[in-house]
Phi, psi and omega in degrees: 000130181300146177267198187291352183274354188298331184258011182284155179283338185280122173301327178298313178296320181291336174301337184255011185291337180257006172299147171289356175289137179276065185296147166246148165285172176291110184198161181298326183297324180297314182287329174297320178296320178297318178295320181297320183268355186052045177252148171290163180251130172260117180254122179244121186242132177199201178205163194295327185267009187278118183297310183289337171296318178296319182299312181293326177297314182293319184285323190241309187287335176276350185274119184302323182292317178295317179298324180297320177296316180300314183291327180289320192260342190222160157265122191253127186238128176258136181229131170272113183299335182282328174282325185237069178296336178293314177298313180300318181299318181299309184285330175291319175298323180295320179290330175292324176301324177290349182091011179264160185282333181083179183137184183233143004292142176261127184243124183232127174261123193229158170291169180298346175261010172092005180275128186284146170237349173203143180220154175201190179242246179281136171236133182284166179286340176222156179308129186199135175053039178079005179252135179288159178292155180299317181296321178300317179293319178304311183292320181297315182288326176292320178296321178299319179296323183282319193248345182230047188302319183295318179294321178299313182293328174296319179294321177302312183296324178296318179291321178296320177296324177297321177298320178294324180290331176301313178295319180298325179301317182281345178264353191303134176070006188288330184293336182265010184296147185242113179302334180294343181271004175280090184230170177298337180300328177297318180290320179298317179295320178297317179300319179296319178298318181296316180299319181296334183262356180274150178288116185287348182258319187241356182076166180087177184264126172068205181254220183272146349288163185231126184254157177300327178046059192298320182298317179293321178299315178298320180295323176304315179298317179301314182295339179293344179260005178268166173306139181064024188265359184302319177300325178292319178298316180296319179294322178299311184290322176301314180302311182296318182293318183292323175294319181294333178275331191282174178286348174296335175268136179276104186284353177259312187256346189087167180088158185246145171282172190291318176197172178255136179281347180244175183277352186255009179068021188275304185257117184269166157273117208283349180297144180244117187258141176301317187295324177296310185291329174300316180283327184289330175294331174289319177302314183285338170298316176294322182297317182289334174290320182282338180227067182300140180088358180279104185294329180297320177282320187295328184292337185298320186293304180297325180291319181287322175299317179297321177297315178302314183289324184282322192244345181239359187271120172288144180305334180283344175119353176269162180257131178292173193273321187190166166247142186292158173283332189257151170218133184053035176078007181235133179293128173078359185303325182294332194257344190261165188221153166247161176304323181295320179294322178294318179297321180297324182279326190246344190089160189295320185291309179295326180298322179300315182293315182291318180298323178293320183288328187243016168071028180276118183228169178295329180279328179074175176237007180228193186291149173059032177073017178267166184232134167274126181296127174215138183288119184245355177244154176296157176296142181261204179291167178302321179297315180296319181291324177296321178295318178295323177301317180294322178293318179298322178296319178292322178293324176298318178299320177295321180294330180294344177277352176281166175286118185282158173292159181289153178253131171278104192265024169272152179249123179254128187297317183296316179295324176292325174298317175302320181295317178301312181298316179297318180294320178298318180294322178297318177295316182299323183283329190239345186074013182289101188301323179301332179294314179291321179299318179291320178301315180296318181298316179293320178299317178296324176297314180302315181294317185286319191255337187241358179235139175289167184303328181283350175071011184274342183232164173219133176280161180273318193239140170229132179205132179051043175082004182237138174258148181208158179069130172298145178294151171274177176304320178305314182299312181296314184291315183291320179291320177300316178299320178298320179296317177298318181295319178294324176300313182292328181285323187258340186076012183265116185297335183301325179296315180298318180299322178296315178298318180296322179295316179297322180291332174294321176297321177302314180296326183280324192244343183246342184265141177208159172258123179235107179055041178082004182246134176285135185227136167254120177272154178290327183251146174290145172296132180079014180290154178262195175080027174091011177292338177291346178274349184293136180279352184200140176269103188288146175263158173267113186249312198212161177290148168231229174293334172242160181295155174296130177303323179299318182293319178292323176299319179295317177300319177299320180295322177297317178299317179299321180289313186286323185265312185266358176075024180277093185295323181295320178297317181295319180295320179296317179298315181298319180295316180296316179299318180295320181291329186262341188242357181235165177062211183294341182282342186295132180233198182292142176289349184291317178273351184240025185301317182292328176293324174294327175298320177294321176299319178302317178295319180299316184279325192232017182299138176239145177233130178259123171251115179249119182288165170294162177132173181297133176089004182300313184300321180294320178298312183293319179298320179295319179296318181297321184286341178289154175280095181221076192293346177254015181279132171247146177257114183283148175221203183297342179282349183291160181295152179299324180296320181291322184277342188300131173075014185250073181259183180285172175289164182299331181270010176091357177287144175293146176240141178252130180244117179261121189236150166237114189062231179262003180263126186235144175286166176300139184289158177221152175250005184255123184296318180295321178294324179295317179297319177299319179296317179299316182292319181287343178270007178297154180295000000 
């Protein structure tokens, strides 16, 4: 009989609706029940595409004996980390306070008011590899609540104090920050640090496992145009090329898996997340600008855009969240090949060529002698590559006859905002029209389905025609950025107005002054959806798999200041950047990459004003295709001061004015000259 999760919007929660565990969703009633029964609360956090979440579910949550122990000793709460990143952040920070690495499934043993006293991740059904069994931990932690209450509460207080120290760590020294120290030297130093930490052979950060780390990857490219930046540029392109060759990239359908379990990008963890691919189309937009004519890089954009539209697009226009790692209960089964399977799909002659190009062997590179496709030979002639393209298309058709992985069919506003921005950048770099068409469609969905008519709020989740939960800072910041990007792409002022309205809400409901330090909170003040149950109001500090909402909000504020003349927005952004990136507050660029991107815009932002007249479209298209990551395209939303006096030439030709702040270079009507001007104006 289904439990309380059967009617939830989250596919992850619904995956557990038939568990014998008496699960509750995150709600006030669950904690009230725990208080009534004086039982501890077991909070289990995961997401629909998580392989180890599936493993623990099959081993423990589906097991009647284990479920009986859980139901007897605990009130059990299931949380989708993607719907509730605020809840996930609190408990993930708590496990880090304990000195553990964290990950999913995240398991938290809590008091009846939700404060953790012990945390872990995956626990096996029997003692194994030095880890105690899940049932043993369940009984031990319940016994501690009954018989060692004082010690438990001491541990609770230590963890709560640790959560406060996490925020204090990111605020340290911020009150003494000096805006005058916001210089290009900060970016140059960041670029050098990043280069030192990148893999010189395979690209990316560190060894195995290896993640796309999109914010850091983008920052490397930016630093490549600064003085002494050639090593950063080379590291950026190596990283992009190696991912495009590796098995982390789906060579049949397009799109990237979440990460590689090895250092060479060959064998992925097979789930495919919207947020990764949303950012990666932006990464490859920069890559094709930095390496024009590189076919290996260029193919990623149309293939990934097609994958997004084919496999993640809801008919209403929003993009779903992810594809699972597992198919038929096995990780990667949908994606891997044996030589015999390739021969069956392609015939013996073509199979020899494709297997040689993509490393398919009898021994394989994955489990049970199977192979993840990864390009292992150099690109051949145009004729050879066209033949391989045709073979890959036939192999994709054969793969479509397999049982596909499950789709997480909830729509998250923030991830869709990231996708809009990535798609717009991909279109701007390549002119690939389907990218802009998809960006517009998703943007229209966001406005229609996730925002009220006044445009002041944005919901986080949409599912089956219903929106729920107030948006987090990520949702507001990412959607606002998407609105600005659509305005610049289409020239339609309504998009810009929507973004500006959302950023006003950010300033009113997410920003606060705490002991003289500017803070962006993850949740709006007065938000609904169970935020009143949170044991701590989490702040937005640093990038993870997605950019920090605070950093994107700051970048949005800089755009509002530079383009629309919003002096208060610009001052707030400058102050936050100074507090977080200078003096004692300055930290590693790895967790603050997006904040450094905002600093780059503050220091080196360019604005293009293109007058009406003959040739305007060619001028703007040329500017967009150039590698100018801090360039904004002004429209009717720009300040009167910026637009003043910038008309067409006397003969009716359009003129392009390239400006920094209110200072503009002499106008030009020549597209090539404009690109040269943009390039020569680099920092």
